[in-house]
Structure formats: C-alpha cells, structure tokens
N, C-alpha and C positions, 0 to 999 in steps of 0.2 A: 810527378804524375799527379794532377789535380783530379781528385773526389769531387764529381761535380753533384753527386746525390743528393736529394734532398727528402726530408719526409712530411708527408701530410695525413695526419691522424696514421692511421695504421696502412696505408699507403706507400711505398716508397718511388719516387721519381728518378730514373737513371743520370737525370739533368732537371733545371727548372726552367724548362724551353716546351711548353704547350702551344698547340695552336688554338683559338677561339671557336667558341662554335659557332656554326654556320659561317665560316670561313676554312673550310677542310672538306678533305673525302680521305678514304681509302685510296681513291685512283692517283691521290698526289706520289706514291709511289713510284708510278710510271716515268716521276721526274728526280725524285729525292727516295731515300732509306728509311722508310716510317720507323724500324729498326733504332734508329738512330735517334729520336724524338722522346723527351719524357715521357710524355702521353697522348693518346689518341684522342679528340674530344668531337666527337660525333655532332652533325646539326641537329637542333633544336626537334623533337618531333612529337604529335600532338596525334591521339588517340584514332580519331578518323583521318581519312584523308582530307586533305586541303590544296586546293589552287592557289593559294598567296593573292595577294593585292596587286591591283590593279597594275597596270604598265602606264607609262616609264616605271621602272623599280629602281633606278638609279639615276645620281646626277652628280656630274664633275661638280667639284670648287677650289679655289684657290689653293687649298693646302690637305685637300682632301677628298671624302666620295661621301654622300648623301645617300642612303639606302634604305626600302621598303619593301622587302621582299616578301615578308607577310607568315612566315614558316609553310609555305609548301611542304607536300611529305605527300606520303601513301599511308600513314598509318601507321599503329604499332604492329599489327599482325604481318605487313610487310617488312616492316622494320627488323622484327624477330627474327623472321626468316630467309630474309636474304641479305641483310645489311650487316647484323651482327656476325654471322658466319664470315662474311669479308674481314671485316677488322680484326678478328680471333686468329687469321692468320700472321699476325704480327705479334711481336711480345710484348711492346710496352701498354701500361695497364688501358683500358678502354672506359670511356667515361662517357655517359651516355646524359643528353639535355633533357627534360622535357618538360610540357606546357600544358596550361589550360587555363579555364576561363573561368571554374569554378574550385574548392575546395579535394571534394570528395571525390573528382575524376583525377586531379590533379597525385593523390593518396594513392588509387587503384593502380595509375601509371606506374607510379613506385613499385610497389608492391606484384605489377607483372613482369617488370622489368629486371626484379631482383634474380637473376637466373647466374648459371656460371660462368658464362662469359661476357657479364657485364660485372664490371669492377665497380664502378661509381656513379649513382644518382645524381647528376648537378637539378636542382630546381632554380629553373628559369623562370622566375618569378617577377622579371621584368622585362620583357619586349616591350619597347615602344612601340612599335607600330602594330601589335594588336590592339593596344587601347590609347588612344590619341592623347591621354591624359600628360603621358608619357612613362606610363609602366602600369603594371596591374597590382599582383597582393604588396610589390616592394614599396609601394610607394607612403605605405602608414605601418605604423607599428603593431597596432592588432590584426591587421592582416597578415602582416609577415606572421606573427607567433603562430596564429591560428593555423595558417596552412602549414607551416612548416611543424607543427605538433602534431599535423594530419598525415604528412609523409611519413614523419620519422616512426607511428606507430606501425606503419605497413612494411616496414623494410629493415633491415640488418645491415644492409649496404652502406659505406660511407655516404654520405649527405652533404652535399657539396652548395651550396647555395649561392645563386649568381643575383646581384642585386641591382639598383637602380641611380645612376647620377645625376636624375633628374629629382629625387626626394630632397624634401628640403632639407631634412637633418639626416643624413647616412651613418651616422652615429648610432644617433636611435635605432636603427631598423639594423644594423647590425648588431647590437645588444640583444634586441628581439629574437634575430634570426639565431646566435647562440643560445639563448635560456631555451630556447624551442626547440635546441639539439643540433643543430647544424654540425658539422663536423669542420667545415672550412666553410669560408666566405669568398666569392669569386667579385671580385671590384674593377671594373663597374660594367655593364651595357652600355649602348651607345645611347647619345644625346639627342634628345629630341631636336629635331632641328626642319627647317623652311628656306627651301627655292624658292624663285619665281623669275620667270624668265620674260624678258623685257622685252623679246619680239611679240608676243600676242600677250603678255598680261597674266600668264596664268600660273598657277603653281606647276614644276618642275618634273613633280610626283604624280602618279596617281592617284596616290592615295592622301596625297597633300603634302604629309608631315612625313619624316623617315628619320631614320639613326646617323646623326654624322659618325663618322671613323676619319681620325687624322693624326699623324705626331703631334699636331698642335697641340692636342688635348689630355700629352701625359702630364705636365705639370699642374693640371687640376684634379687629374685621376690619384697623381702619385701625394698629391695633398691629403684626398680621402682615402687614400689606404695606409697612411703615415699616421690620421687621427684614427683610425679604428683601429689600427693596431696596436694604440697606446689603452683602448677602450676595453677589446676583446683577449682569450687568452687561446682561441682557436687559430690555426693557422688562415694565412689568407693568399689569394692568387691574384694579383695584380694585372688588366688588361686597361689597355689605353695607351697607343703612339710607340709601341716596340718597335725600335728599326734596326739597332745596335746593342751590341754588346754593353755597353757602357749604359743603357737604357734599363736593361737588368738589374745590375751594380746598382741603380737608382733606388726600383722598386725594391730590390731587398736590403739596402741600406734603412728604407724605410720601414720597413716590417713585414714583404711579403715573403713568402716560402720559394713561390714559382710567380711565372708569368705566363699569359696568354698572348699569342700573335694573331693578328687579324689582316688589318690593312698592308703590313709589309706583306705578309703570303701573297696578298691579290694583287701585289703591284712586283714581285719578284719568289716565285714559288721557293725555291732555293734557300730564302732569306734566311729562316729556319735553320738549316744546317749550317750557315756560314755565322749566324750568331751564336749556336752551340761552340764552333771553334774557336771565333774569334771572344767569346767568355771563358775558356782553357787559356787562350794565352795571355790572357788579361791577367788571370788569375796567378800565370806562372811568372810573369815577367815581376810580380809584388810579392811571391812566395806565399802566395795564400795556397795552404794545404787543400781545405776544405772548402766549398764555394757557400755551405750550410753557417760559416763562420758571420756572413756577412749579414746575417738576415735579423734586420733591428738595431743593426751599427753603426747608423748613423749617431755623430757626439756632438749631442744637445744638449747633454746634462746641466749646462751653465745659461741655460735659455731658456725666458719664459714661454710655459706652454700653453697657456689659458689668453688668450689675444683679448678677452677684457680686462684681466688684471693688467696685462700689458699696456694696453690704451689707456690706464688709469694712472701708468707713470707720466705721460706728457713727454713734452721734449724739452 
C-alpha cells in the first residue's frame, strides 16, 4: 500500500491532488467523491459582489482555452454564510483563495476568513484578468513582500501565495513571498494571452486579454517550479498542464509537494480521481512506498544549474 500523503507546512493532504482555484466547486460531488481529494480549493473571492468580466469569457485554442472570467461572486458575507458550510461537509482541508486590488483589504479578508472551517488562506496576488499587465502584486518583489507581510500580520492560518508566470523573475518573487511569511507557494496562475477572431478582426474575449490554460504549458511551469524549489525552503504546489499521473510525478521530482488541476477537470471532472488512482498504481509498480519520497528527487547533481555559467562553457 502506497502512502500518498504529503505535508504542506502544518497541513497534511491525504494525496497530492487538489483542484485549481476557479476550476472547482463543491457541486463536483455529484460526479466524484470529493472526500478522495487531497484538498478542496474554493474559487477566488473578493469582498464585494462582482459581476465579472464582459462576455465572451472563454475562447478555445488549438491546445487549451483562454478564459477571462473576472472573479465573479457574491462577496465575502455570502461566501462565509453559504459556501463555507457546503465545503465543511467534506473531510479534505478547505483552501480559500482571496483577491483584492489593495493591500489593506487583502489583509482584512484574510482576517475575516480566519474561521474554524477554513483551513488555509490562499492569497491570489496574481490574477491576470483583473489587471491587464498580467498580474497584480505578484509582478513585483516589493509589492509581493508588502502584501504578504500585511496578510501575515492579520491571520494565523497557513498562508499560501499564488504567483504569476507573467513576472519577469518569478524566483525573486518567490523569495519575497517566503521572506514576508508565506507558508507555501502556488506556482502558477494563468498566462496572459490574446486571441483575435479572423471573421470580424476583433479580440475573441470581451476583456480582450485572458489567461491561457493548456497542457502545453506544463514544461514552462515545471521549469519555474524547479527554479523556485532550488531557491526557497517552503513547500510548492505546481499548477499548469497536469493531465495524467506522470505529470504529477514530474512536478514532484522538480520540487513540488502537490499539484493543482484545472484544465483536465474542465475537460473531464472525473480526471482528478483517475489521476489519484493512476498515481498510486505508478508508485506500486516501482516499489515506491511513500509518494513524498519523490519531492525534489530529480537526479541533477552532476549538471550545471546556472544557465549563465553553462553558456560560458561554449560548445
């Protein structure tokens, strides 16, 4: 029997499979057994009710979708009164994602959500469709540090920080989040993208830009996870292009302790459970007793890590 459990700071997940925020709801229980997931990740909430971005909000690409939902929701009071109790019916820890466009409100949201049925606060400082530069605070070290420090001061809950792949140097952002008190990094949000219709020459999305989710992005995010894992000491959750058990293994070898799944769940809601089963089978076939043994186990000690030094060696 394989032990699939992993620890993310003080939180233990029964397996490393979680949904990605915005790609999941407790209503998935009509299709899959939510009690089998490692964690339950609620859609990002804001303080006030939001209608979201103008339609159309989704466009297909050859290898994924571009979405620009805009964080619609009914606000924090409705969330606490009506949504949290729905998640509380299930046993996996509840991770609540929050977003704001100012630091004081970010911190206040975290404080108000520091309630018994919420296990983790995920600070979504990286939503690319609320700020068309590709992210909010996660684009800059100082903004990240200031935001996470303020949130950390207002909650004792485990604090996970969702970073942006659109940042120029995600490793520096990761270090800033760790220094400011993050307990875990979630790498990464979606890639700022654009699609133009050839029938009317207009952008395909009502918000013009959207976030790309695609299996094709996995190698890019995997590289980010690998680099950040070498630079920080806190756990990492990898999100981007996970469609099968081997993808989970790759992320864990690169340094992730768990993964988030979005696109695969959109395509097939049962994919999350299938991946858990396949991951257990993969470990059994190889005699791996604990999946946590895979974390950071990539065999690269004999390889040059610094691309600038490697480039100087010539050919």
